[in-house]
C-alpha positions in Angstrom: 0.0 0.0 0.0 2.8 2.4 0.8 4.2 1.8 -2.7 1.1 3.3 -4.2 2.0 6.6 -2.5 5.4 6.7 -4.1 6.3 9.7 -6.3 9.5 10.5 -8.2 11.7 13.0 -6.4 11.6 16.6 -7.7 13.7 19.6 -7.0 10.7 21.6 -5.9 7.1 21.0 -5.1 4.9 24.0 -5.7 1.3 23.9 -4.3 -1.5 26.5 -4.7 -2.2 28.6 -1.6 -5.8 29.9 -1.1 -6.4 32.7 1.4 -9.0 35.0 2.7 -8.0 38.4 4.2 -8.4 40.1 7.5 -6.6 43.3 8.5 -4.6 43.2 5.2 -3.1 39.8 5.9 -4.0 36.2 5.4 -6.8 34.9 7.6 -8.0 31.5 6.3 -5.0 29.7 4.6 -5.5 26.4 2.9 -3.7 24.2 0.3 -5.5 21.7 -1.9 -4.7 18.0 -1.3 -6.1 14.6 -2.0 -6.6 12.5 1.2 -7.1 8.7 0.5 -8.5 9.7 -2.9 -10.8 12.5 -1.6 -10.3 16.1 -2.6 -9.8 18.2 0.5 -7.7 21.0 2.1 -4.9 21.2 4.7 -4.7 24.4 6.7 -1.4 26.2 6.7 0.1 26.5 10.2 3.8 26.8 10.8 3.1 26.8 14.5 2.7 23.0 14.1 6.0 21.0 14.0 4.4 18.4 11.8 1.9 18.0 9.0 -0.9 15.8 10.1 -4.5 14.7 9.6 -7.2 15.2 12.2 -8.1 12.0 14.0 -11.7 10.8 13.7 -14.2 10.1 16.4 -13.2 7.0 18.3 -9.7 6.9 16.8 -6.7 6.4 19.1 -5.1 9.6 20.3 -2.2 9.2 17.8 -2.1 7.1 14.5 1.4 7.0 13.1 0.3 6.4 9.5 -3.3 7.5 9.0 -3.7 8.4 5.3 -2.0 8.8 1.9 -2.0 12.5 1.1 -1.1 13.9 -2.2 0.3 17.4 -1.8 1.2 18.8 -5.2 3.7 16.4 -6.7 4.4 14.5 -3.5 2.5 11.8 -1.8 3.0 11.4 1.9 1.8 9.1 4.6 0.7 11.5 7.4 0.0 10.7 11.0 -3.3 11.6 12.7 -4.0 13.2 16.0 -5.8 16.1 17.5 -7.9 17.5 20.3 -11.4 16.1 20.8 -12.8 19.6 20.3 -11.4 19.8 16.7 -14.1 19.1 14.2 -14.0 19.1 10.4 -14.5 22.6 8.9 -15.4 23.3 5.3 -13.9 25.8 2.8 -15.4 26.3 -0.6 -17.2 23.0 -0.5 -14.3 20.8 0.6 -13.3 19.7 4.1 -10.2 20.8 5.9 -8.9 17.5 7.0 -5.6 18.4 8.6 -2.6 20.8 8.9 0.4 21.6 6.7 3.1 22.2 9.2 6.6 23.5 9.5 8.2 20.2 8.3 6.9 20.9 4.7 9.1 23.9 4.5 12.4 22.4 5.8 15.2 22.5 5.0 14.2 25.1 2.4 10.8 26.4 1.4 8.6 29.4 1.0 5.1 30.9 1.6 4.4 33.2 -1.3 1.3 35.1 -0.3 1.2 37.5 -3.3 2.0 34.6 -5.7 -0.7 32.4 -4.1 1.5 29.3 -3.5 3.7 27.4 -1.1 6.9 25.6 -2.3 9.1 23.0 -0.8 12.6 22.9 -2.2 14.2 19.5 -2.0 17.6 20.3 -3.6 19.5 23.5 -4.5 19.0 27.0 -3.2 15.7 28.9 -3.2 15.5 30.9 -6.4 15.8 34.7 -6.1 16.1 34.6 -2.3 19.7 35.2 -1.3 19.4 39.0 -1.9 16.3 39.3 0.3 16.8 40.7 3.8 16.1 38.2 6.6 15.5 37.7 10.3 17.9 35.4 12.2 16.2 31.9 12.2 16.8 28.9 14.3 14.7 25.8 14.1 14.8 23.9 17.4 12.3 21.8 19.3 10.0 21.9 16.4 9.7 25.7 16.5 10.8 28.3 13.9 12.6 30.8 16.3 13.2 34.2 14.9 14.9 37.3 16.4 12.8 40.5 15.9 13.3 44.1 16.9 10.1 45.2 18.7 9.8 48.5 20.6 13.6 49.0 20.4 14.5 45.6 21.9 15.3 42.2 20.4 12.9 39.4 21.2 13.0 35.8 20.2 9.6 34.7 19.0 8.1 31.6 17.3 7.0 32.4 13.7 3.5 31.1 13.6 1.2 31.6 10.5 -1.6 30.5 12.7 -1.2 33.6 14.8 -3.0 36.7 13.3 -1.3 39.2 15.6 2.0 39.0 17.6 1.6 37.8 21.1 4.1 39.0 23.7 4.3 36.9 26.9 5.8 37.7 30.3 5.0 41.4 29.9 2.6 43.9 31.5 0.0 46.0 29.8 1.1 49.3 28.3 -0.7 52.6 28.4 -3.6 52.5 25.9 -3.9 48.7 25.9 -7.4 47.3 26.3 -8.2 44.2 28.2 -10.0 41.5 26.2 -10.8 37.8 26.4 -9.5 35.5 23.6 -10.2 31.8 23.1 -7.1 29.6 22.6 -6.9 26.5 20.5 -7.7 24.2 23.5 -11.0 26.0 23.9 -10.0 27.9 27.1 -10.4 31.6 27.5 -7.4 33.8 28.4 -7.3 37.5 29.3 -4.9 39.6 27.3 -4.2 43.3 26.7 -4.6 44.4 23.1 -2.5 47.3 21.9 0.2 48.3 19.5 4.0 48.0 19.2 6.7 49.1 16.8 8.3 46.3 14.8 11.4 46.9 12.7 12.1 44.4 10.0 15.4 44.3 8.1 15.6 46.8 5.3 12.3 48.5 6.3 11.3 51.5 8.4 9.7 50.9 11.8 6.0 50.1 11.6 3.2 50.1 14.2 1.4 46.8 14.4 -1.3 45.3 16.6 0.0 43.1 19.5 -1.5 41.2 22.5 0.4 41.3 25.8 0.0 39.0 28.7 2.0 37.9 31.7 0.8 34.3 31.0 -1.5 32.5 28.6 -1.8 28.9 29.9 -2.0 27.3 26.5 1.2 29.0 25.5 3.1 28.7 28.8 5.4 26.0 27.4 6.9 28.6 25.0 8.2 30.5 27.9 8.8 27.8 30.5 10.4 25.2 28.2 11.8 27.1 25.3 12.5 30.5 26.8 10.7 32.3 24.0 9.1 35.7 24.3 5.9 34.8 22.4 4.6 34.4 18.9 5.3 36.5 15.8 2.0 36.9 13.9 1.1 37.8 10.4 0.2 41.4 10.9 3.8 42.0 12.0 5.1 40.2 8.9 2.6 41.6 6.4 1.4 40.2 3.0 4.6 39.1 1.3 6.9 36.2 0.2 8.4 34.5 3.3 11.4 32.1 2.7 12.8 29.5 5.0 16.5 29.5 4.0 18.9 27.9 6.5 19.6 30.3 9.3 17.5 33.1 7.8 13.8 33.8 7.4 14.0 35.9 4.3 11.3 38.5 3.6 10.2 39.8 0.2 8.7 43.3 0.0 5.2 43.8 1.3 2.7 43.5 -1.5 -0.4 45.4 -2.6 -3.0 42.6 -2.6 -6.1 44.7 -3.1 -6.4 43.9 -6.8 -6.3 40.1 -6.4 -7.9 39.2 -3.1 -11.0 40.0 -1.1 -12.2 38.8 2.3 -14.7 36.0 1.9 
């Protein structure tokens, strides 16, 4: 059965990326796949170490090899796991059956939001990337760790396409912040302080972006306690652009004007 999932090796695997927009950046983010012969989507989330399928009702907590998944030119046997609270969602008439995680983009890959595609490079350098400015990147413990200048200081954050806004942990509220309740992926509710901060990306002027501040969010406590990170780097800090995983750099193309091609659904 595994042989039926074999595919010839290729230098690059480019897959369409479909997004909706919110606050000028990607909101829903899905790639088309075929799961056990069924047309479906995987949701893009670099906050997940692995690509995986959602387990079904009554399934064991973890299945090492749950389904044959065609992603572009590659066929992979993906594991299945997930929280009991995760149900199948639908997008444009097809189910979202799992997650496309960080492993797809390593050792080299890109998320091209303006170009509407994700690409995994299996050999050779990423085309037209070496001249792009980049953030220091270190992949460790299944997390893409980037060093970012925020409010004049350097913070080490996890780059997470599943995070809309940047989340700063272990910090107090700043003047002008507003207290609000947010629901985390485990279904719990956490209190945060929503405000703004100044992010400075390489080769660009400082920019004011929305952030959430909290001393602690239980669902994310492991980022601080186990990995000594300062929080999550979200999409409103990055902007709508080409993002390249390239060794020890997260390279950033120029921010794009998407208004002519995309609209919020």
